[in-house]
C-alpha positions, 0 to 999 in steps of 0.5 A, a space after each residue: 184463195 190465200 193458199 193459192 197466193 202462198 203457192 204462187 209466191 213460193 213458185 215465184 221465189 223458186 223461179 227467181 233462183 233458177 238460172 235463165 236458160 236459152 236454147 240454140 240450134 247447134 250444128 257439129 263443126 266440120 273436121 278439117 284435115 290437119 296439115 302435114 308436118 315435114 319435120 324430123 321430130 313431130 310435136 304431139 298432136 293436140 286433142 280436139 275436145 268436142 263438148 256435148 250441148 245439153 240443151 239443144 233443141 230437137 228437130 222440128 219433126 219431134 217438136 211437141 204440139 200443144 192442144 192450143 197449137 203452140 209448138 215446143 222444141 225442148 222440155 225447158 220450153 215446156 216448163 216455161 210454157 206451163 207458167 201460163 198454160 190454160 187448164 183445158 190445154 193441160 187437161 188434154 195432155 195430162 190426165 188419169 189415162 195419159 201424160 203426153 209430156 212424160 211420153 214425149 220427154 222419154 221418147 224424144 230426149 231419152 230422159 227416162 228418170 225425168 219422164 218417170 217423175 213427171 208421169 206421176 203429176 197432173 198439176 202444171 206447177 208440180 211438173 214445172 218444178 220437177 223439170 227445173 230441179 232435174 235440170 239443176 241436178 243433172 246438167 248444171 252440177 
């Protein structure tokens, strides 16, 4: 009992140090034609920089539907959901025979390194920590 409380306290401390990440649906901006310049000397054209959104949600047809009916659009939502996930829901998706979360992350997001790490874990807290560390390591540094 005391060991579980200690683990929960550590988990709570780790979670407090992580940035709050929100997800937004993003649509690429439409490219407009630049107006023609009627000058003897043309000024150098400015390059348009389009930054890739790292944490965009997937399309609805690729959402992950949990055993309890909850739908997830990104592996960040999975990490948040694991916080309160019931044991029977987790066991349905993650067991010795399969790891549905790892398969979804690999197939939909093509995050093979993350999927490989998650595939080895069966505890919600372990999966959650791996996801949070991966986000910090790969996308926030």
